[in-house]
C-alpha positions as CSV (number, residue, x, y, z in Angstrom):
1,M,2.2,30.1,11.4
2,K,5.1,28.1,12.1
3,T,5.9,25.6,9.3
4,R,9.0,23.0,9.7
5,K,10.0,19.7,8.0
6,Y,10.0,16.6,10.4
7,T,14.0,16.0,9.9
8,G,13.7,12.2,10.6
9,L,12.9,11.7,7.1
10,L,15.6,11.3,4.5
11,L,13.8,12.5,1.4
12,P,14.6,15.8,-0.2
13,V,12.3,18.7,-0.6
14,V,12.5,19.9,-3.8
15,I,10.8,23.2,-4.2
16,S,10.4,24.5,-7.8
17,S,8.2,27.3,-9.3
18,A,8.2,25.7,-12.5
19,L,6.8,22.6,-11.2
20,F,4.3,24.6,-9.1
21,T,2.8,25.7,-12.5
22,S,2.7,22.3,-14.1
23,C,1.0,20.4,-11.8
24,K,-2.9,19.5,-12.4
25,H,-5.4,21.6,-10.7
26,E,-8.9,20.1,-12.0
27,D,-10.7,20.7,-8.4
28,L,-13.3,23.4,-7.8
29,A,-11.3,26.9,-7.4
30,V,-12.5,30.6,-7.5
31,S,-9.9,33.2,-8.2
32,K,-10.5,34.9,-5.0
33,P,-12.9,35.2,-2.3
34,N,-15.8,37.6,-2.6
35,E,-19.2,38.1,-1.1
36,N,-20.7,35.3,-3.1
37,V,-18.3,32.7,-1.6
38,R,-19.7,31.2,1.7
39,T,-17.9,30.6,4.9
40,A,-16.3,27.6,5.6
41,G,-19.1,26.6,8.4
42,D,-21.7,27.4,5.8
43,F,-20.2,25.6,3.1
44,I,-20.0,22.4,5.1
45,K,-23.6,23.0,6.4
46,N,-24.7,23.0,3.0
47,N,-22.9,20.2,1.4
48,Y,-24.3,16.7,2.0
49,D,-21.1,14.9,1.1
50,F,-19.9,16.6,4.5
51,S,-23.4,16.2,6.7
52,L,-21.4,13.9,9.4
53,F,-18.3,16.2,9.6
54,Y,-20.8,19.1,10.1
55,A,-22.7,17.1,12.8
56,A,-19.3,16.7,14.4
57,L,-18.8,20.5,14.1
58,D,-22.0,21.6,15.4
59,Y,-22.0,19.1,18.4
60,T,-18.7,20.4,19.4
61,G,-19.1,24.3,18.9
62,L,-16.6,24.5,16.3
63,I,-19.1,25.4,13.4
64,R,-19.5,28.8,15.0
65,Q,-15.7,29.9,14.9
66,L,-15.6,28.4,11.3
67,N,-18.0,31.2,10.2
68,E,-15.7,34.0,11.8
69,K,-13.1,35.9,9.9
70,G,-10.4,33.4,9.8
71,P,-8.4,32.4,7.7
72,F,-8.8,28.8,8.3
73,T,-8.0,25.6,6.3
74,V,-10.5,23.0,6.5
75,L,-9.7,19.2,6.0
76,A,-13.0,17.6,5.8
77,P,-13.4,14.1,5.9
78,A,-16.3,13.0,3.7
79,N,-19.1,10.8,5.2
80,K,-17.9,7.5,4.0
81,A,-14.8,8.1,6.3
82,F,-17.0,8.6,9.4
83,M,-19.0,5.5,8.1
84,E,-15.8,3.3,8.5
85,L,-15.6,4.2,11.9
86,G,-19.1,3.1,12.5
87,I,-20.6,6.7,12.6
88,Q,-23.6,6.5,10.3
89,T,-25.8,9.5,11.5
90,A,-26.0,12.7,13.3
91,A,-27.2,10.7,16.2
92,D,-24.2,8.5,16.4
93,V,-22.1,11.9,16.4
94,Q,-24.1,13.0,19.5
95,R,-23.2,9.7,21.8
96,L,-19.6,10.5,21.5
97,N,-17.5,12.2,24.3
98,R,-18.0,15.7,23.3
99,D,-14.6,17.0,24.6
100,S,-12.6,14.4,22.8
101,L,-14.5,14.9,19.6
102,K,-13.8,18.5,19.8
103,Q,-10.1,17.9,19.9
104,A,-10.3,15.5,17.0
105,M,-12.0,17.9,14.6
106,A,-9.9,20.9,15.9
107,F,-7.1,18.9,14.3
108,H,-8.8,18.8,10.9
109,I,-8.8,22.8,11.2
110,L,-5.4,25.0,10.3
111,T,-5.7,28.7,11.6
112,R,-4.0,29.7,8.0
113,R,-5.0,29.5,4.3
114,L,-2.9,26.5,3.0
115,M,-3.4,25.8,-0.7
116,Q,-1.9,22.9,-2.5
117,A,0.5,25.0,-4.0
118,D,1.8,26.4,-0.5
119,V,3.0,22.8,0.3
120,P,6.7,22.2,-1.1
121,V,6.5,20.0,-4.2
122,N,7.9,16.6,-3.3
123,G,7.8,17.3,0.5
124,V,7.3,14.4,2.6
125,D,5.7,15.0,6.2
126,I,6.0,18.9,6.2
127,E,4.6,19.9,9.8
128,Y,1.8,22.4,10.3
129,E,0.1,23.3,13.5
130,T,-3.7,22.7,14.0
131,L,-6.2,24.4,16.0
132,A,-5.9,21.3,18.3
133,G,-2.4,22.5,19.2
134,I,-0.7,19.6,17.8
135,P,0.9,19.1,14.6
136,L,-0.3,17.2,11.4
137,Y,1.8,16.2,8.3
138,A,1.4,17.1,4.9
139,T,3.1,15.4,1.8
140,F,2.8,16.7,-1.8
141,A,4.0,14.6,-4.6
142,C,3.9,16.2,-8.2
143,Y,6.7,15.0,-9.9
144,A,8.8,11.8,-10.3
145,P,12.7,13.1,-10.5
146,G,13.6,12.9,-14.3
147,N,10.1,12.3,-15.4
148,S,8.6,15.7,-15.6
149,A,6.4,14.8,-18.4
150,Y,4.3,12.4,-16.2
151,S,2.8,14.7,-13.6
152,Y,1.3,13.2,-10.3
153,D,-1.0,15.5,-8.0
154,K,-1.3,13.4,-4.6
155,L,-1.7,15.4,-1.6
156,Y,-2.0,13.8,1.9
157,F,-2.5,15.1,5.2
158,S,-1.1,12.8,7.9
159,G,-1.7,9.8,5.7
160,S,-5.3,10.8,4.4
161,F,-5.7,11.3,0.6
162,A,-7.0,14.9,-0.4
163,Y,-9.5,13.8,-3.2
164,R,-10.6,17.5,-3.6
165,K,-8.3,20.3,-3.3
166,D,-8.3,24.2,-3.0
167,V,-12.1,24.8,-2.6
168,Q,-12.1,28.6,-1.8
169,L,-14.1,30.0,0.8
170,A,-14.8,33.5,1.9
171,N,-12.4,33.0,5.0
172,G,-10.2,30.3,4.0
173,V,-10.0,26.9,1.9
174,L,-11.1,23.3,2.1
175,H,-9.5,20.2,1.2
176,A,-11.5,17.1,1.0
177,L,-10.4,13.8,2.8
178,V,-10.7,10.2,2.2
179,K,-10.6,9.2,5.7
180,V,-10.4,10.7,9.1
181,M,-7.2,11.6,10.6
182,K,-6.4,9.7,13.9
183,Q,-4.2,11.2,16.6
184,Y,-3.7,10.7,20.2
185,P,-2.3,13.6,22.1
186,G,-0.1,13.1,25.0
187,K,-0.3,9.2,24.5
188,T,3.0,7.4,23.1
189,V,3.1,4.4,21.1
190,R,3.4,2.4,24.1
191,Q,0.5,3.6,25.8
192,W,-1.6,3.2,22.7
193,L,-0.9,-0.4,22.6
194,A,-1.6,-1.1,26.4
195,D,-5.0,0.7,26.4
196,R,-6.1,-1.8,23.7
197,P,-6.7,-5.6,24.9
198,D,-6.7,-6.8,21.2
199,Y,-2.9,-6.5,21.1
200,S,-2.2,-8.2,24.4
201,I,0.1,-10.9,22.8
202,F,2.3,-8.7,21.1
203,V,2.5,-6.3,24.0
204,S,3.6,-9.4,26.2
205,G,6.0,-10.6,23.8
206,L,7.5,-7.0,23.5
207,K,7.7,-6.8,27.5
208,K,9.2,-10.5,27.6
209,F,12.0,-9.5,25.1
210,G,12.8,-6.4,26.7
211,L,11.4,-4.1,23.9
212,W,8.6,-2.4,25.5
213,D,10.1,0.2,27.9
214,E,11.5,2.0,25.1
215,L,8.5,2.7,23.3
216,A,7.8,5.5,25.9
217,G,10.7,7.5,24.8
218,D,11.1,10.1,22.4
219,G,11.2,8.0,19.1
220,P,9.8,8.6,16.9
221,F,8.8,5.0,16.2
222,T,6.7,3.4,13.5
223,I,5.1,0.3,14.8
224,F,3.2,-2.6,12.4
225,A,1.3,-4.1,15.3
226,P,-0.2,-7.6,14.8
227,D,-3.3,-7.8,16.6
228,N,-4.3,-10.9,18.7
229,K,-6.3,-12.6,15.7
230,A,-2.9,-12.4,13.7
231,F,-1.3,-14.6,16.4
232,T,-4.1,-17.0,16.9
233,D,-4.5,-17.3,13.2
234,A,-1.0,-18.5,13.2
235,G,-1.3,-21.0,16.1
236,I,0.3,-18.6,18.4
237,S,-1.7,-18.4,21.8
238,Q,-0.8,-16.3,24.8
239,A,0.2,-19.3,26.5
240,V,3.0,-20.1,23.7
241,V,4.4,-16.8,24.3
242,D,4.6,-17.1,27.7
243,D,6.4,-20.4,27.5
244,L,9.2,-19.0,25.3
245,E,12.5,-19.1,26.7
246,T,14.3,-15.7,26.0
247,D,17.6,-17.4,26.0
248,K,16.7,-19.5,23.0
249,Y,15.1,-17.1,20.9
250,I,16.2,-13.8,18.7
251,G,13.6,-11.6,20.4
252,Q,14.6,-8.4,18.2
253,R,13.5,-10.4,15.3
254,L,10.6,-12.2,16.4
255,F,9.0,-9.3,17.8
256,G,11.2,-6.3,16.9
257,A,10.6,-7.1,13.4
258,Y,7.5,-4.9,13.7
259,I,9.1,-1.6,14.9
260,L,10.9,1.2,12.6
261,Y,13.1,3.0,14.8
262,K,13.7,6.9,14.5
263,K,11.1,6.8,11.8
264,R,7.5,8.3,11.6
265,Y,6.0,7.1,8.5
266,F,2.3,7.1,7.6
267,L,1.3,4.1,5.4
268,A,0.7,6.3,2.2
269,D,4.1,7.6,2.3
270,K,5.3,4.4,0.8
271,I,3.3,5.7,-2.4
272,L,5.2,9.1,-2.3
273,F,8.8,7.6,-1.7
274,N,7.9,5.8,-5.2
275,I,6.9,9.1,-6.7
276,V,9.7,11.1,-5.1
277,N,12.6,9.0,-5.2
278,G,11.7,6.2,-7.5
279,E,12.0,3.8,-4.4
280,A,9.8,0.9,-5.3
281,S,10.7,-1.0,-2.1
282,Y,11.7,0.3,1.2
283,L,14.1,-2.0,3.0
284,T,15.8,-1.7,6.3
285,T,17.7,-3.9,8.5
286,I,16.1,-5.1,12.0
287,R,17.9,-3.7,14.8
288,N,20.7,-5.9,16.3
289,D,19.7,-8.3,13.6
290,Q,20.7,-9.2,9.9
291,A,17.0,-9.7,9.3
292,V,15.6,-7.5,6.7
293,F,12.1,-5.7,6.7
294,G,10.6,-5.0,3.4
295,W,7.7,-2.4,2.6
296,Y,6.0,-2.5,-0.5
297,D,3.4,-0.3,-2.3
298,Y,0.9,-1.8,-4.7
299,Q,-1.3,1.1,-6.1
300,G,-2.6,1.9,-2.5
301,D,-2.2,-2.0,-1.0
302,Y,0.7,-2.7,0.7
303,N,3.0,-5.8,1.5
304,L,5.3,-6.3,4.3
305,S,8.1,-9.1,4.5
306,L,10.8,-10.1,6.6
307,T,13.7,-12.3,5.0
308,S,17.2,-13.4,6.5
309,G,18.9,-10.4,4.5
310,R,22.6,-11.1,3.6
311,I,22.7,-14.9,5.0
312,Q,23.1,-17.0,2.2
313,P,21.0,-18.7,1.2
314,I,18.3,-15.8,1.9
315,I,15.6,-17.3,3.9
316,Y,11.9,-16.0,3.4
317,Y,10.5,-15.9,6.8
318,G,6.9,-14.4,5.8
319,S,4.7,-11.6,4.4
320,V,1.4,-9.9,5.4
321,D,-0.6,-8.1,3.1
322,V,-2.1,-4.8,4.2
323,P,-5.3,-3.8,2.3
324,G,-5.5,0.0,1.7
325,A,-9.2,-0.2,2.5
326,L,-8.4,-1.0,6.3
327,G,-7.5,2.7,6.1
328,Y,-9.5,3.1,9.5
329,R,-7.1,0.7,11.1
330,L,-3.8,2.5,9.9
331,D,-2.2,5.9,10.8
332,H,-2.9,6.1,14.5
333,L,-0.7,9.2,15.1
334,C,0.9,9.4,19.0
335,S,3.2,12.0,20.6
336,N,6.1,9.8,19.7
337,G,5.3,7.8,16.5
338,I,2.5,6.2,14.5
339,V,0.8,2.6,14.8
340,H,-0.6,0.6,12.1
341,D,-2.9,-2.5,12.7
342,T,-1.3,-5.6,10.9
343,P,-3.3,-8.5,10.1
344,G,-0.6,-11.2,10.0
345,L,2.7,-12.4,11.1
346,L,6.0,-11.9,9.7
347,I,7.8,-14.4,11.6
348,K,6.9,-17.5,13.9
349,P,8.9,-18.6,16.9
350,E,10.5,-21.4,15.2
351,Q,12.1,-19.4,12.5
352,A,13.6,-16.9,15.3
353,L,15.9,-19.6,17.3
354,K,19.2,-18.7,17.9
């Protein structure tokens, strides 16, 4: 199966056999498959922690395929991950569109055996094809540079943490995930935003200041999108945005501050940046402006900020806390980037006056 690194990221991929053997492996593992090990389908069926995942696989017919020869790598979201999406029972699963659900569940299956040790150490967003025909991205942080005495063991798939790894099966391997991976095949970040009325104020601002059309292009883009509640909580209604005179405001700062260009970042990538590169903060200058966007990780919770950057004295425009518990609202993988829901504003119109 084809494997390639997403080249838009600047983080190095460091491969070392010594590191592979030093990482912690405390999860269930069997040395090699044998007749006493269940197939993927049977294992999921008989494990209560994955009962909602099983219901989804059964409803879509994928469970039969997972009892075939394989090999498969199954990325299994726990029940709690489905419950965060409002799916509480098997009956809830059966109310979903079968075809859409089948595509979403196939995104959680690789047609190969991928152990944690097969993912390059300190490789960030390594691309692997899925049964759905679209790629997901794996990241594995094992050691911080120069700090090999202190090991990590963090494996993520498209931003979802694998809390249990390398469960060997008769026809493959299983990794358990804390959340359902979200993907929207064939949809750009622009279409994703356009389809959701909750982001209409943000969308109108992007259109007004000429930032909208580009989001249908190749990208990739990472968008921290404020929803309508974020605007109205700050006293900014649709009427306020409609009344803004474009020649009086720096649109790239007011609405473009939420867009990272030529970047595809899952929110959890920030944790890995810190481990792999010792990068405690991610700072980048807003395109066509001097304002600086900051992104910080606090053990799984995040903070976004916007300052005036090099202009002295430095002006602090604003910040937003993004709790990691909002995982179900983050990491929406589109064909040309990722959208994260952002529960607040980084800047108000009066701070973006020319």
